[in-house]
N, CA, C and O of each residue as an XYZ file, in Angstrom:
332
protein
N      46.824    -50.851    -56.981
C      46.143    -49.859    -56.180
C      47.090    -48.679    -55.938
O      48.240    -48.877    -55.548
N      46.617    -47.480    -56.162
C      47.419    -46.279    -55.957
C      47.680    -46.069    -54.473
O      46.809    -46.294    -53.633
N      48.887    -45.636    -54.173
C      49.273    -45.432    -52.788
C      49.562    -43.955    -52.562
O      50.547    -43.431    -53.081
N      48.725    -43.287    -51.802
C      48.927    -41.871    -51.505
C      50.094    -41.698    -50.543
O      50.297    -42.505    -49.636
N      50.856    -40.628    -50.758
C      51.987    -40.296    -49.902
C      51.684    -38.990    -49.189
O      51.407    -37.988    -49.849
N      51.728    -38.966    -47.867
C      51.488    -37.712    -47.144
C      52.527    -36.661    -47.564
O      53.729    -36.885    -47.425
N      52.063    -35.530    -48.070
C      52.963    -34.534    -48.652
C      53.980    -33.994    -47.653
O      55.120    -33.722    -48.030
N      53.599    -33.832    -46.398
C      54.566    -33.338    -45.414
C      55.671    -34.356    -45.155
O      56.815    -33.975    -44.905
N      55.345    -35.642    -45.211
C      56.374    -36.675    -45.065
C      57.305    -36.676    -46.276
O      58.513    -36.864    -46.132
N      56.746    -36.466    -47.466
C      57.553    -36.382    -48.687
C      58.521    -35.212    -48.575
O      59.704    -35.352    -48.884
N      58.029    -34.072    -48.138
C      58.883    -32.885    -47.983
C      59.984    -33.115    -46.949
O      61.124    -32.697    -47.152
N      59.648    -33.775    -45.850
C      60.635    -34.058    -44.796
C      61.755    -34.960    -45.335
O      62.934    -34.711    -45.087
N      61.375    -36.001    -46.069
C      62.374    -36.910    -46.635
C      63.244    -36.203    -47.676
O      64.442    -36.466    -47.774
N      62.638    -35.312    -48.446
C      63.408    -34.564    -49.444
C      64.438    -33.666    -48.768
O      65.585    -33.594    -49.209
N      64.039    -32.991    -47.713
C      64.985    -32.136    -46.980
C      66.137    -32.969    -46.423
O      67.293    -32.550    -46.473
N      65.820    -34.135    -45.899
C      66.855    -35.014    -45.338
C      67.831    -35.486    -46.415
O      68.979    -35.816    -46.118
N      67.367    -35.516    -47.672
C      68.218    -35.934    -48.792
C      68.876    -34.740    -49.488
O      69.420    -34.884    -50.583
N      68.829    -33.565    -48.860
C      69.421    -32.332    -49.405
C      68.788    -31.919    -50.729
O      69.464    -31.422    -51.630
N      67.479    -32.135    -50.827
C      66.731    -31.684    -52.006
C      65.895    -30.472    -51.615
O      65.335    -30.419    -50.519
N      65.815    -29.505    -52.514
C      65.018    -28.310    -52.278
C      63.740    -28.375    -53.096
O      63.756    -28.803    -54.250
N      62.640    -27.954    -52.502
C      61.372    -27.912    -53.228
C      61.439    -26.794    -54.267
O      61.757    -25.650    -53.943
N      61.136    -27.139    -55.511
C      61.218    -26.162    -56.595
C      59.867    -25.878    -57.243
O      59.719    -24.889    -57.960
N      58.875    -26.744    -56.994
C      57.587    -26.579    -57.661
C      56.519    -27.326    -56.867
O      56.766    -28.407    -56.333
N      55.347    -26.738    -56.799
C      54.201    -27.395    -56.169
C      52.955    -26.969    -56.924
O      52.733    -25.778    -57.141
N      52.143    -27.936    -57.324
C      50.891    -27.648    -58.005
C      49.814    -28.513    -57.361
O      49.753    -29.723    -57.582
N      48.973    -27.875    -56.567
C      47.933    -28.611    -55.853
C      46.933    -29.238    -56.817
O      46.439    -30.339    -56.577
N      46.636    -28.537    -57.906
C      45.663    -29.049    -58.880
C      46.186    -30.313    -59.577
O      45.440    -31.274    -59.769
N      47.464    -30.306    -59.951
C      48.073    -31.478    -60.586
C      48.528    -32.513    -59.572
O      48.868    -33.642    -59.927
N      48.530    -32.119    -58.311
C      48.946    -32.999    -57.212
C      50.378    -33.489    -57.383
O      50.674    -34.677    -57.255
N      51.264    -32.526    -57.679
C      52.680    -32.850    -57.854
C      53.522    -31.860    -57.063
O      53.195    -30.678    -56.957
N      54.605    -32.371    -56.516
C      55.605    -31.533    -55.856
C      56.961    -31.961    -56.426
O      57.246    -33.152    -56.549
N      57.788    -30.973    -56.771
C      59.079    -31.254    -57.400
C      60.221    -30.779    -56.519
O      60.112    -29.795    -55.788
N      61.315    -31.509    -56.616
C      62.508    -31.210    -55.838
C      63.730    -31.280    -56.741
O      63.744    -32.005    -57.736
N      64.747    -30.522    -56.383
C      66.022    -30.555    -57.093
C      67.131    -30.566    -56.058
O      66.935    -30.098    -54.936
N      68.297    -31.094    -56.420
C      69.409    -31.107    -55.471
C      69.786    -29.693    -55.044
O      69.810    -28.772    -55.861
N      70.076    -29.531    -53.764
C      70.520    -28.227    -53.254
C      71.866    -27.865    -53.884
O      72.138    -26.698    -54.166
N      72.688    -28.867    -54.095
C      73.973    -28.699    -54.777
C      73.914    -29.519    -56.059
O      73.105    -30.441    -56.160
N      74.736    -29.207    -57.018
C      74.745    -29.970    -58.264
C      75.113    -31.414    -57.963
O      76.129    -31.685    -57.323
N      74.273    -32.345    -58.432
C      74.502    -33.773    -58.206
C      75.236    -34.340    -59.423
O      74.612    -34.875    -60.339
N      76.568    -34.215    -59.424
C      77.340    -34.669    -60.578
C      77.480    -36.192    -60.609
O      77.699    -36.771    -61.673
N      77.357    -36.831    -59.471
C      77.499    -38.292    -59.440
C      76.364    -38.966    -60.199
O      76.604    -39.903    -60.960
N      75.122    -38.501    -60.002
C      73.959    -39.138    -60.627
C      73.346    -38.292    -61.737
O      72.407    -38.738    -62.396
N      73.852    -37.090    -61.957
C      73.300    -36.173    -62.952
C      71.820    -35.911    -62.724
O      71.075    -35.671    -63.674
N      71.397    -35.955    -61.481
C      69.995    -35.742    -61.135
C      69.653    -34.266    -61.260
O      70.344    -33.407    -60.713
N      68.578    -33.985    -61.986
C      68.184    -32.589    -62.113
C      66.858    -32.302    -61.418
O      66.624    -31.175    -60.983
N      65.981    -33.310    -61.308
C      64.673    -33.058    -60.689
C      64.002    -34.376    -60.301
O      64.185    -35.405    -60.952
N      63.218    -34.312    -59.217
C      62.379    -35.433    -58.791
C      60.956    -34.898    -58.670
O      60.710    -33.951    -57.922
N      60.023    -35.497    -59.399
C      58.611    -35.121    -59.339
C      57.860    -36.199    -58.569
O      57.925    -37.377    -58.921
N      57.150    -35.800    -57.521
C      56.392    -36.749    -56.716
C      54.907    -36.444    -56.884
O      54.427    -35.380    -56.490
N      54.194    -37.393    -57.474
C      52.742    -37.298    -57.608
C      52.168    -37.975    -56.361
O      51.921    -39.181    -56.336
N      51.970    -37.161    -55.343
C      51.742    -37.685    -53.998
C      50.402    -38.390    -53.817
O      50.266    -39.163    -52.869
N      49.417    -38.169    -54.664
C      48.138    -38.874    -54.495
C      48.154    -40.266    -55.126
O      47.338    -41.117    -54.771
N      49.075    -40.498    -56.055
C      49.134    -41.802    -56.724
C      50.353    -42.621    -56.330
O      50.411    -43.819    -56.607
N      51.334    -41.983    -55.683
C      52.549    -42.702    -55.334
C      53.468    -42.900    -56.526
O      54.315    -43.793    -56.508
N      53.318    -42.082    -57.564
C      54.202    -42.151    -58.725
C      55.316    -41.127    -58.556
O      55.071    -39.979    -58.185
N      56.547    -41.561    -58.834
C      57.708    -40.683    -58.724
C      58.441    -40.687    -60.056
O      58.782    -41.744    -60.588
N      58.681    -39.491    -60.590
C      59.451    -39.351    -61.817
C      60.791    -38.729    -61.502
O      60.859    -37.698    -60.833
N      61.863    -39.350    -61.979
C      63.192    -38.779    -61.804
C      63.685    -38.312    -63.165
O      63.572    -39.029    -64.160
N      64.225    -37.120    -63.196
C      64.746    -36.523    -64.426
C      66.253    -36.408    -64.292
O      66.757    -35.793    -63.352
N      66.972    -37.004    -65.237
C      68.430    -36.948    -65.203
C      68.958    -36.497    -66.562
O      68.262    -36.567    -67.575
N      70.190    -36.039    -66.556
C      70.883    -35.705    -67.791
C      71.888    -36.821    -68.032
O      73.006    -36.784    -67.517
N      71.483    -37.815    -68.819
C      72.299    -38.997    -69.075
C      73.471    -38.626    -69.987
O      73.293    -37.870    -70.942
N      74.678    -39.154    -69.700
C      75.846    -38.770    -70.493
C      75.721    -39.095    -71.991
O      76.237    -38.351    -72.825
N      75.049    -40.184    -72.333
C      74.929    -40.559    -73.748
C      73.536    -40.316    -74.311
O      73.399    -39.937    -75.474
N      72.495    -40.530    -73.500
C      71.127    -40.422    -73.992
C      70.529    -39.027    -73.835
O      69.444    -38.756    -74.348
N      71.223    -38.150    -73.135
C      70.694    -36.813    -72.910
C      69.680    -36.809    -71.775
O      69.730    -37.659    -70.886
N      68.770    -35.859    -71.808
C      67.771    -35.727    -70.737
C      66.761    -36.862    -70.829
O      66.136    -37.076    -71.868
N      66.614    -37.589    -69.720
C      65.690    -38.723    -69.682
C      64.857    -38.671    -68.403
O      65.223    -38.022    -67.422
N      63.729    -39.374    -68.446
C      62.859    -39.481    -67.281
C      62.584    -40.944    -66.996
O      62.454    -41.754    -67.915
N      62.498    -41.277    -65.724
C      62.144    -42.618    -65.290
C      61.002    -42.484    -64.297
O      61.096    -41.734    -63.326
N      59.918    -43.220    -64.548
C      58.760    -43.168    -63.658
C      58.646    -44.470    -62.890
O      58.785    -45.558    -63.449
N      58.388    -44.337    -61.595
C      58.152    -45.501    -60.727
C      56.764    -45.353    -60.137
O      56.403    -44.281    -59.651
N      55.993    -46.408    -60.175
C      54.638    -46.380    -59.622
C      54.592    -47.123    -58.299
O      55.457    -47.942    -57.988
N      53.551    -46.811    -57.524
C      53.311    -47.477    -56.240
C      54.507    -47.368    -55.295
O      54.859    -48.324    -54.604
N      55.123    -46.191    -55.279
C      56.255    -45.940    -54.387
C      55.721    -45.702    -52.976
O      54.711    -45.024    -52.791
N      56.402    -46.260    -51.997
C      56.036    -46.054    -50.593
C      57.008    -45.044    -49.973
O      58.051    -44.740    -50.552
N      56.659    -44.533    -48.803
C      57.564    -43.621    -48.094
C      58.899    -44.294    -47.800
O      59.944    -43.645    -47.844
N      58.870    -45.576    -47.503
C      60.092    -46.300    -47.201
C      61.018    -46.383    -48.420
O      62.236    -46.457    -48.263
N      60.459    -46.372    -49.612
C      61.247    -46.455    -50.834
C      61.837    -45.103    -51.259
O      62.865    -45.067    -51.934
N      61.203    -44.005    -50.873
C      61.618    -42.687    -51.343
C      63.092    -42.355    -51.119
O      63.729    -41.842    -52.039
N      63.666    -42.620    -49.943
C      65.080    -42.263    -49.742
C      66.024    -42.975    -50.732
O      67.092    -42.451    -51.050
N      65.642    -44.134    -51.206
C      66.505    -44.881    -52.148
C      66.397    -44.351    -53.572
O      67.241    -44.651    -54.417
N      65.368    -43.571    -53.833
C      65.177    -43.034    -55.189
C      65.953    -41.750    -55.298
O      65.946    -41.111    -56.350
């Protein structure tokens, strides 16, 4: 079952994690965030949150594999800070 995430709560958690909103598309129901500072520890470049389905995509620049994406489904608000 898809789990909707309240967009204002998603934005609040992103701010608390020092992520800046970089993209929002109401039609696609996605909001994207990027680190306010370069995240060299995790090579994180972007987090896409599909807030109506609870799917979160993380985009990283992997040292050996290059640019990769990882999608997690059925993410809850409680799980977001760990992603």
